[in-house]
C-alpha positions as CSV (number, residue, x, y, z in Angstrom):
1,X,55.2,19.8,-138.0
2,X,56.9,17.3,-135.7
3,X,59.2,17.7,-132.7
4,X,61.7,15.3,-131.2
5,X,62.2,15.0,-127.4
6,X,65.5,16.8,-127.7
7,X,63.7,19.9,-129.0
8,X,64.4,19.5,-132.8
9,X,61.5,20.8,-134.8
10,X,60.7,20.7,-138.5
11,X,57.7,21.8,-140.5
12,X,56.7,21.4,-144.1
13,X,53.7,22.9,-146.0
14,X,52.1,21.7,-149.2
15,X,49.3,23.3,-151.1
16,X,46.0,21.5,-151.6
17,X,46.8,21.2,-155.3
18,X,50.1,19.5,-154.6
19,X,48.5,17.1,-152.1
20,X,45.8,16.1,-154.6
21,X,48.5,15.5,-157.2
22,X,50.3,13.2,-154.7
23,X,47.0,11.3,-154.0
24,X,46.4,10.9,-157.7
25,X,49.9,9.6,-158.3
26,X,50.1,7.1,-155.4
27,X,46.4,6.0,-154.9
28,X,44.8,4.2,-157.7
29,X,41.6,4.0,-155.8
30,X,41.5,7.8,-155.5
31,X,41.9,8.1,-159.3
32,X,38.9,5.8,-159.7
33,X,36.7,8.0,-157.5
34,X,34.6,5.1,-156.2
35,X,34.3,6.4,-152.7
36,X,36.0,3.6,-150.8
37,X,39.5,4.9,-150.2
38,X,40.8,6.8,-147.2
39,X,41.8,9.7,-149.4
40,X,38.1,10.2,-150.3
41,X,36.7,9.4,-146.8
42,X,39.2,11.4,-144.7
43,X,41.3,13.6,-146.9
44,X,42.5,15.8,-144.0
45,X,43.7,12.7,-142.1
46,X,45.5,11.4,-145.1
47,X,47.1,14.8,-145.6
48,X,48.3,14.8,-142.0
49,X,49.7,11.3,-142.3
50,X,51.4,12.0,-145.6
51,X,53.1,15.1,-144.4
52,X,54.3,13.3,-141.2
53,X,55.7,10.5,-143.3
54,X,57.4,13.0,-145.7
55,X,58.9,14.9,-142.7
56,X,60.2,11.9,-140.8
57,X,61.7,10.3,-144.0
58,X,63.6,13.4,-144.9
59,X,64.7,14.6,-141.4
């Protein structure tokens, strides 16, 4: 969820399965499973960043 200073709010929710599908599609390192990508090191942080980018690009 994000909120602008003028009070506009927007929220979006993805399932874990959809988020993993996104990671597999856009992160070649995550597909390789070698343990060096941010998707493998900090999945929750990458989920947060991805959702924030999705929200701000659409709204």
